[in-house]
Steps between C-alpha positions, in 0.01 A plus 500: 500500500557580132493258217878486446560410857591154620221271568405434858433154635482305838818536685583844383551783760531881503319819439350383166328225686369749749360705214340168356350430852362846525337486157346166573364621835341803342356274224329292774742192502672494839867400490527505871755730645661753261847363598668486155517121518339312217380200700195270498246758576627745242510214242137406588400868443677526177331188363158623625556845331608323177195275492267797572657697217514229221871446533694176525488411863863396533604721789773664287471877470598580151407788264124424464452460875703814566283692257190377670633599840625848400175690571531385868818705533402792287145517625323530186374337195379629162148420393327555164146626534227276368141560398293536809776585742463786736757641744306348780480153347874513431583614849298212643659252282850598624416579850596859464306828521357733244715780668816306436391439136434872451841590661681255273302603182409876534208615281276801472186285496534231763200317369640469155719199386544356151502153369851421406653738739790379718464582870752466777347301776655556846498171695370522854826523699768755553776483255793564746589203714644562849576145598761368265857582392536750217682456172544742198268264305223537767536885497463520128174285526373725780589810317314381190208403707476846671515690170228281359267528789563871556551661156578831660838334612762528236764228482835588332852348479767736617802286453632145523709306752830333436332181396245693279202502735290797460490763767141621486321813622138558594351836490170618629346850533420820305675755718804724436676404813700189402600253798736209448509186725746206445576173668751231498819671416638234727424144412445352858257791575245373251201516750490870387386396155164360604462793743499755206280270271238432767487875577456568134219245465322640814544844372361424149208306651419799731513729213264284283254463777504860640677390811788607726847372568707597807207716611517717177247504212675306211352757256688783672827313458409396143427849386765669707812280412636254258646203683782307334607150642789292412422201723810297417815690420738175527311223331798264461616543858156423636471193277833378646383554857165332454621215290382573152863525388648176645720358220678618184766743430361798698440288801837339486679841469312645792592185702865566416483859589329411834790268576721813544277603797458166691348666803199617291241220451410402148262581353302653791770767570508629133401862464681574174411466134572165336858619421578602858451882489292658795258706300437738791879593500505562129355845463693818425476666841854501646555163351876524549447542885278201505774298310755602732296410812398160359852417369631574853241256639628229261231511238747552209357253242154386380308296760173474688501854644668838534716486186441844341583396132786617273329846469176673577204376293706208373194274525197481276248516795653800668525672165141423424384663826735805426362535142141462626539761766665752253213448261237590763463805725465310834393718788566224767640150501476203734772220484386188684749274679494271797545509797504706820168708510676807408444797270815683357407845378836695458816467295819668640411872545205495244165577667253521227198737575217325692706173508511491884129594547397236257722248672354584829154426354629160371652413831186577689298283259732207517650490837843511325790700617589811301876540460721731300689218320771243563836648563767462244263354244512623139409407142148384566186581304361733765837654532525587135138622471533736792842625391385559140151643546492611870156360529350261771643147457472229758647156577252286682649219692195275546452205757731358747723196490760337289466538119336338323211583720235220491184565312321434819591864597307636202171590659693693785721675249211602276292627791793720622576630155163571344500842659853584386410396140193716503671808666771494228215608258271693731759715645568668166141583430385852623 
């Protein structure tokens, strides 16, 4: 919901409306169901919010209304300290806690704030939603909010998608053992994006409050490892599947490509990036073998899935993951996909040291099956990582069902995977 975006009004539908509804609900103005339909209840909630914030109560969500709603998606506001303020009085005013204020505004003397100082005020709700469809815009807002509320999280941009959307990484920890988790290589597997973001938020909160995650002290993970997360490898593809891209040249081109594969539903069956290349078949690990297999299966041109591209690393998204990996000394990687409740740990004849034992721990914690890897499958991120570095790399196929899995599965998927995500760090710490 950025200023340059099209205005929203009654009758609109889609993930932007769901974001609007989420923000209104968090602000205390119930729009009814978060269904992505700008109907009568959402219109009434918008007008009530506008009146309460000194805006023209016309029910049209333009730049000023969007700006006023943004904190209810990022989860924070900025506040300038005034004479007589204390952290306790500020916390009471915003319904937050002194602990949350000190986490967002670290200082050596917690009793000392200065008139004119700008503070980050965390609002009293979790940043990461687990009940609406995801878009690249929502992920950018969440990432901004997490980095603001938890300043020990570093937010960087590691590349850009075909349409220019940033591919962002979040990093947390001070340890020398670097671990990398990624999600949403495949567009219609986007439920893996909130999985990683919610885990990071829970991990950050546990570290800030001296707590535990997955049964392990967060401080142990923080000092023993550095966690790198790219929660959205394929921003454009996810936007196509969830409806944020629903018109214009990129949409029409994707629709034309999909017509070459009429048996695959559009856009729900779309796995590729926006120009029809399957990113997880675009890495330089026996790419030619993958090409020959996919061509024999009929995937000879760009489309919703399984087209390997004109060459390995032809796509900006896979190139970004390749470059980011090369720039860091990752000791272990997890690549999140859906579905099947399976952990793949091996690539061809490569058996990295400790990879099977760590995989057994992950399987025990999750109830997922541990398997060597899909037969006759090449050119994926995990394949390339294991082949290149001979270190533990895993593909996690989360959940069960037909992609895209419904967001109603989120809580079950999170419960099953919090142990895997914790073990990915903990297993490397002596």
